[in-house]
Each structure stands twice: as C-alpha cells, then as structure tokens.
N, C-alpha and C positions, 0 to 999 in steps of 0.2 A: 503307469499314470495313465490318470483319468483329466479328460481334458473339457470342459466346458465355457459356454461364453452364455451370456445372461445380457440381456438388452432393455433399458427401461425408457418412456420418458414420463413427462411428469407437464400435463399443461392445465391450462385454464379455463372454467366452460361456462356458460348459463348458469347463475346458479338456478335452483328448482327449491323456495322455499316451500313449495304446494305440494311437494314432495319430499313424502318419508323417509330418509337416509336407512337403508335398507342391504343389511347383506352378512356373509360368513366374517367374526373381526380373526382375522392373523396372528397364525403364534408362531413363534421363535425359538426354537429350539437351539440354545447353545452352551459348547463343552466347554466353556470361560464364565469365571466368575466375574459375579454382576451383585450386585445388590436386589433385597428381594421387591423393590417398590419402582427398581425400571420403568415394567413394564409400561405403569403408572403415570413415567416422569415425560415421554416424549406422542405426539399427536396418533394416534390407531387407523389403522390399515382397515377398510372393509371392504371385501372383495364381492363386486356388484358385477362381474363377467369375465367369462373363456368362452374358447375357443379352440377348437383343433386344426393344426395349418402344418400344410408338408413343409416345409426347407431343405434342402440341399439332399435331397431323398428319407429325411425322417419328419414322424411326424411329430411334433409337439403340439404342446398348450398356451396361448394366449390370455395372462388372465390383465382382467383391468379392476381397481382397485382404485377407493377414494380416503381425502383427506379431512372430506368437508363434503357439502351440497355446492361448492365451487372450484371442486381442482379434483382429478381422475389419474388416474399414474396406472399404465397399462407395459407389461414384462411378457418377457420370454425367455427361456431359458433351452441352449441347444446344447448335447452335448461333440463333440467332433475330435477327428484325427487326431489332430496334431495342431495345439494354439496355435505355431510356429511359423507352419508352412502360412506360402504364396494364398492360397483360397481363401485363405481366415477374411482378408480385405472384402470380399463380395459376399460370403456368410455373412460376416456381422448387418454388412448395408444393407443387403434382404431379411435378417430378423428383425432391425431400426426399423426401416419401411414399411412392414408388417403390422410392429406394431403401432405406428403413425394411421394406418389404414382401418384399425378396429379401434384408435384414442377417434380421429373424426367422424367414424358413425357413432360415437357415444359422445356426441357433443364438441367436441373440445374444440380449442381455439388452435390455428396454426403458430398462434406469437399472440404473449409467448408463450416461451413453451422449454422446458430443461433437455436435452438428453442423455443417455450416460450408457456405458459399458465395462462387467463387470468380467474379466481375464478370471477362468479359476483352476488350480492345476491342487491332485489330491493323489495321494494311492503312490507318493514318492520316500526314497528312506534318507537317512542325515539332515544337514540344511539344506532347505530351498537357496540360500544362499550364492551360493554354486552352482547352484541353476539358473540365476542370474546374474552371473559375471561371462557365464556361456554364451548366456541371450543376452546380453546387455539391450546393444541395437535395434534387435528387433523387437524388444521387449517397449523400449522407451519409443518409437512407431509405431506402433500399435497404441498404446498408451496417448499419443497426442493426434492419433491416424492425420500423420505423413508419411507419407511417403518417399517422401526427400530426406536422400544422407546427410547427415546430420557429423552435427561437429561431437568431441569429442567432449568437449567444459558442456556443449549442451545435454551431451547424455546424462555424465558425469551429474551434474543441477537437475533434475529429471528426475534421478535414481536415490537423490537425495530424501525425498520426500517422502520414506519408508518408514513401516511402524512394524514392532516383532516384539511380540507381547509372547508365546511361547517356545519353543528354544527348536518346533521344527514349524513353526508358521511363519509367515511374512505380509505385510500388505505393501502400494507402492501406488500411489495417489497420483496424478489429475486434472487435468482442468475436464480433457474432455474422456477418462475413463481410470479404469485401477485393474490390477494384477493383483490378484490374492494367493498365495500358498497355506494351504494346511496339509497336513497327511491324512487326516479324519476327513475331508472333504465337507466340514462344517461352517460354510461358507452364509448363514442367514444372518445373523447377525450383522455380520461387514456389508452382505448386503442393502439391507434395511437404515444402519445406519449411513449410507451411501444417498437412501431414496429419504432419509429424513435430510441433510444436507441440500440439496439439489431443490427437495420443496423451499425450504427456508430461501436459498438464493433466491427461487423464484418468485417466492412471496413480497422478499423487497424488490425483486423489481419490478413490477406490478403494483407495489405502493410509488413506489418511484415515477413510474409514469404518471400512478390518477394523480401525485403532488406535480407534475409540471404541467398538468392540464387546469388541475386547480387555480395553478400561480395564474396562466394564463386567463382563463375563467374572472378569476376577480378582479385583475387589474382592468381587462375591458369590463371590466362591469362598473372600478371603481374611475375607472377615466371618462367614461356616458355622462354619470352624474354631473362630471365636475364641465363639461364640455357642454352640457343641454337645461342640467339644471330638473332635470324630473322631480316630480314629488314623491311618487314612490319608488324610485332606484335604488336610496338605498333600503330600502325593503327587502329589495331581491339581495340585495348583495349579502343582507343579515340571513338569509334565509341559506345561500350558497356554505355559506361560514357554517351556520350553524349543522344540517348536513355533512356539512365537510369535517366536524372535529369532533362530530358526534360515530362517525367511520375510520376515520384515520385515529383517532382514543384506542379504542380498538384494539384493533389489530395492531397497534404498537404494541397496548396490554398482553394481546397472544405470545410476541413478543419475546416480550422482555418475560414471561414467566417459563416458555420451553426457553430462553437462557438459563430461568434460574433453577430449571428443573435438569436441564445438564448439569452445570455445577456444580447440582448437590452429589451425582455420584461421582465424585472422587476422581480420584485416579485411577478405575475401575476401566477398563479395556475398553465398554466402552466410552465414556469420558477423555480420551486421552488420543482415540482412532477421531472421535468429531471432531476436539482438537486441533490434528492435523488438517482435517478439511475445512476448519474455515477458516485456518490457512490460506491451505489453497484455494480457495475460493474467493477470500477475501474480505469472506460475509463480513470482518467487521469495517471496512471500508465503504461496503454499502450499507451498512447498520449506519456510521457518521454520515455520508450522502445523503441520505435518510432523513436523516436527525436535524442536517443544517437547513433543509428542504420546511423540513417541519418550523424552521426559524424564523427563515426566510418571511414564509406563511402568517407566522402569528407579526414578523413587523410591517407585511403588508397591513393585513387586516387592523394595525395599534394604528397607524397611516390612513388606513380609508375610513377609523372611524371618527377619528380626528377633522379628520376632512369634513364627513359626512354631520359630523355635529357641529360643527362650524355653519354647514349649510341650515340645519336646520334652527339654530341658535335665528341666523341672517331671516328664516323664512319664517318666523316667529315674527323677528320685527317688526316684519316686513306686514307682514297683520296689524300687527299694532298700531302702524304704519297706518296703514287704510281702515283700518277702525276707527282712529282717531278724524280721523279726514271725514268716513260720513257723518260720526260722531258731528262734525263744525257744522258739516252740511242741514246736518237734522237741526241742532241750533238756530242756524241762521235762516231755516224756513220756517221755522218757530217763532221767531224773529217777522219774519217778513207778514207771514199773515196775523201777526199780533198786531202790526201795525195798518194793515186793510182794515181789521177788527174795530180797529179804537176808532180811526181815521171814517168808518163807517158810522159811524154814533152819534 
C-alpha cells in the first residue's frame, strides 16, 4: 500500500488589484464520472509559486495557488511509510508549519485562515471498509487531531460522515481532516473539493467579520449624529452604507453563483461529496448567520435613515424659521428707515 499526507492552508491576503493575476491553472484528472462543465462551475486555482523543502528526510514540493486577488492556498504532499504510525503527528505538524511559513512569505494573514489535512491510502485490494474497521480509533484520532482516547460512540459518530462512490473507494470527512481510500490513487478531485469547501468556509468567516465591523461602525455613526446633531454626519453614514452594500452584494452574488453551479452537477461524485462536506462544515449555518446579519444591517440602515430623515426635516424647519425671522427683521428695519425718511421731510 501507498500512504500519503497532504496538508494545505487557505488564508486571506492583501488584495493587489494593480498586480495582474497570472499563473498556471491547475488541471485535475479523475477517473470518476463528472459532467463536461464541472471544470467551469467552481473557482479556478492558479499556481503562483513553488519551492522544494525537506521534511522527515524526504524532499517535497510546496505549491502556492490563488483563488483570486485576495486568497492564497498553499499545499504540500508527503509520502510516509505508515500513515497509522505514531510519528505521523509530528510529520503532519511539520508539513503544516512549512505551508504556513511559505504562505506568510506570500503576504498571507495568520487570521482568518483555514487548515486541513488529507490522509491518502492507495494500492490495496478489496473493500477499504475492512481497513477502516481495523484502524477506526487511529483514523478518528488523526481526523480530529486528538491524542486523547476517544469514546466508542464518538468514533462511531465520526466515521458516519463518509461517502462511498466506487466499490474500492471511500472518503471519511471531519472538521480538521479527511481520510481517502482509492485503489488507483486518484485523489486530485477529492483534494480540490476539500479545498473548495474550506475556501467557501473562509469566505463566509471573512464576510461575517466584516459585517460585524460594519454594524458597529454604522451604529456609532448613527448614535453620534443623534447626540451631536452634526450637519454632515448623515453623509458619512450614507457613504458608509453605499460602500457596504456594494461590497457585500458582490460577495453574496459570488456565493449564490457558487452554490447554484454546484447544484447543477446533480448526483455526480463531486456534488455528493461536496454536499457531505457542506454538512460537516456547517456551511448552511454560516450562510444563515451571514444573511441574518445582512438583515440586521438593513434594519439598522432603515432606522438610521428614518432618524436622519427626521433630522434633515427638522433642519429645514429650523432654516425656515430663521429665514422668516431674518425677513421680519428686514421688514422692521425697512419700516424704521421709512419712518426716519418721512420724519425728516
């Protein structure tokens, strides 16, 4: 049997719109059935860098990819003698840290970021379920990055998140990692789907953080306007919301397009595995949380607009009162001038 470990991290980077996005697109070759338009339905990865490093006495290649101008993905794959051995912990940690170091040199942020490990087993004969039964405790410990002895019910629960497509393959997914069994060693499509699910999770986390910041900012602006009655404070809030609505609308549109395209694949291998990953990563929960914050932000905007609209109305009334007062003074001065004029005649 052949055992390999692939660790990857996906992190946010500072967007560089002035630098053109160039790189070699990745090509995933899979023996599993997929519709002809699959390659066009998910965000493409561009290879932007690579370097050779030595881990556990083996030279491997660390590859950097991008999903766009503001997201970087760094991955590395290492073949190990025994994926169930005790030293796999340290090998995985070293591989992961190497990916982080390379990502930092690509201006990646430490947070928010997603990290994940795919454990791959190939070159076996028969049903991989037998291997899972024999190594169940070890598999779940690796998936959860947990050295504590786990309860049998927890092991059973973790192994329930699995997907079997062919007679000789099996994928088990968890929050920190996945185990993939394939007799032919074709893991490219599985790895890309794992990266895609982590990418979407990261984008939801980033959007959630940005919405929190915007809600706090707009709330402060609105309260400041109410307390101090500054004439131009409403324009600050309007500008803040215009930028917010534009940015968030674009982000939501991208997520909706991604979900729509994934659904178009139907019951193929890719769609079914991605659906399992979505459930494990609770992407529906993140999506709902983001939408609720969007609704909250809209409510805040509505209330702020009403308050600001009342303030503007009050300002107009105040201007009218002052204008009328000035006009009355003008008439009074005119009467006095006329009085002195006719008195002097």
